[in-house]
N, C-alpha and C positions, 0 to 999 in steps of 0.2 A: 438173609444168609449174608455172612460176613464176607466183604471183599476180597481178604486175604485167603478165607479159605477156599473160595471159588477159584481164585488165582492157582493156588498150589492143587486143586483138584484137576484142573484143567490141563495143566503141566504134564501132571502124571497120566491121565487118560489117555492125552495124544503124544505121550513120549517126545515132548518138543526137545529135549537135549539131543536126541538122535539125528537132528536134521541139520544139514548146512544150508541156511536158508538165503533169501534175498532182502529179507525184512526181520525186525524182531517179532518172536511170537510170543502170546501172552498179553499183559495188561498194557496197553500203549498210552493211553490218557487216564489219569486216575480221576474218580469222581466221588459219588456218595460211598461211605464206608459199609452201609447196609443196602443189600439187594433184594427186592421182592419181586420186580418186574422186570424182564429183559426181551429185547427185540434182537430177532436174528436178520441178517441179510447178507448179500454176496458182497458189496462194495461199500465201503464208508465214505459215500458221497453226501452232499447236502440235503438232498430229497429224503434220504434215509434219516439224517440225524433229525431233520424237521418232523418227520414222522413219529419218531421215538420220543421226541420232545412233547408232541400232541398226546401221545399216550402215556406219559409221565413214568417212562421206564427209567431205571436206575442204571442201566447196563445196555450196551450194545455188542452183539459178537457178531464178527464179519469174517469172511475168507480173504478179502484184499482190504488191509488197513493203510497205515501210513508209514513212512520212513523207510522208502526203498531204497536198496543199494545204489550209489552213485548219483542220487537226485539231489538237488540242491536243498542243503539243510534249513535255509531261512524260512521263518515263518511268514509267508507274504502271499497276499492277493487270496485264492482259493484255498490254500492250506491255512492261511491264519483265520480266515472266516469259519471253516470247519470246525478246527480247534477252538476257537472262541466261543461257537456256538455249544460245544460240550462242555467246556468250563463253565460257563455262565449258567447252564441247566444242571451241572453236578452230575454229569452221566459219565460212566466209566465206558471206556472203548476197549474190546479185547479182539485180537485179531489172530488168526491161525492159517497160515498159508499151506506149505508143504505138508504139516501134520495132519491138517485136515484132508487133504488129498488121500492120504496114504492110511488112515485108520482103518483096519481090517472089517470094522463092523459099521461106524458111523461116517466113515470118509466119503468124498466122492466119487471114488472108482468102486466102492464096495456098495453104493448106492445105485450106481449105473448099472452094476451087475444084476442087482435086485429087480430093478426096473425093466430090463432087458431079457430077463430069464438067461443070465450067464453064469455058468459055473467057473469060478475061478481055479487055475491049474497052478500058475506061477507067476512071480514077478520078474520085471527085467528092465534095463535102462538104469539111468542115472537114479542114484539114491532108492533104486528098486521101485520106481514109480509107476513104470508101465504094466499093465496086466495082461495075461494070456489066458485064455479061457475057451470053454466050449458052449454052443448053444443047446440048451436043454432040450429042445424040440426042433430039431434039423427042419429047415424049409428052405425055399428059393430065396434068392437074392431079392428078388421085387417084395416077396410077402414080408422079408425081414426089414426091408427099407420102408415099408408102409407102417411097421410096428414102430420103429424109431421115430418117424415122423409124427405119429400119433403120440408116444411118450412125451416128446419134447414140445410138442405144439409149435414147432417154428419150421421154416422152410431148409430142410436139411439138403446140403449140396452133396451130390453123390459123383464121385471120380471114380470111373470104372475103367478096367483094362481096354475096353472098345471105344471107338469114335460114336458108336451108336448105342442103342437099348438092347443089343442083343445078348449081353453078359449077363446070364442068369442061372448060376449053378446053384446047387444044392450047398447050403452054408451050415458049417459045423464049428470051424475055428476062427474064432474073434478075438482080437486084441485091442485094447482101449485105454487110454488115459484122458482125463479131464482137463479143460484149460488149452493153453497153447503148447502141445506136446508134438508139433511136427518134427522135431529132431529124433523122435522115438520111432518113426515110421520103418526106417530101414532095420532096425533092431526087431521089430514087430514082424516084418516080413522073415527075417532070418528064424523067427520064432514057429514059422509055420501057419501064419494068420492069413486066412481068405479075405478078410476085412478088417481095417484098421479105423478105429473110431477116435475122434478128438474134438476139440473145440475150433482150433484153427487150423490153417493150412499155409504152406509156402509154394511159391510157384515150381520149384523143383520137384515137388511129391507129386505133381500131375504126370510129370514124365516117367517118374520110378513107378507109379502105378499101372501106368500102361506098359511099360517094359518089363515089370516084373509079375504081372497078371494078378495084382491084389489092389481091391478097392478099398478107398478113402473115403469116409463118411464124415463132412465137416457140420458139427450139430450146434457150433456158436459156444464161446468162451463162457459167457454168462450160463447160457442154457444148460452146459454140462457140469457147473459148479453151483447149482441152486440147492442141490438134496442134501449135501454134506452138512451144511450150517443148519438146515432144516431139521436133520436127525439128532443132530448135538443139542439143539434148542430143548426137542421133545425130551431127549434124555435127561437133561437137566432139570426140566419141569417135572418129570416122574420121580427122578431121585431126591429132589430137594423142595418139591411143591413149590416152585416158583410158577410165576404166569408167564407165559410164553407167546409171543405172536412172531410169526415171519412176516416180513414186508418186503415184496418183490418191486424193486425198482428196475424195470425192464431195460435191456440193452440189446439191440440187434446183433452185437459183435459176439 
């Protein structure tokens, strides 16, 4: 597949122009003009780049790329080594941040809904990234928590309204947003959520949860953002007969 064709297709598919983001979305580092093999991953770190080189990929597609707002623009140290590795190997780097969170089918939030059996009712919050929905099969909180832990395969931190384990209501209304979405918590409460799911949490959210009677499940930034880029890679593989492999470079955060 031609690089320019892929760039244009992804920009249209993910509605890149609709987002005010903290980084450029799209082709960030130019490599081979022809792409047959793609690697997807959450973050463009050195380990992912090295793995892509080993499998002779012509393109890497990530959620967290380079050139973030307010960072030092100089190509020094870690950034220099990463970009040099891409240039020497002639590998394209594509990155899609908020557009990949928000896509209604392939996005991180849509994929979380699929995995947790949530039906999305509406969006809320900044750039409409927050999701409010219902649990398709209502169950008690402890049972839902077990499901969440099983899906993510990580230790989920559950902040409940009580100081002990006694909080165990039937759960129907759930709000969620992948990554670092702790600023959406109060908006989720205003939407009527019984539980808010995100990747990270701030100290203030603990007290908000206890005082407002809404649980907060902290599932990990990386863990909540693994699924959108995998879905995107699978879509491109099916659409254009590209070879695709997802490579998980784990992060406990």
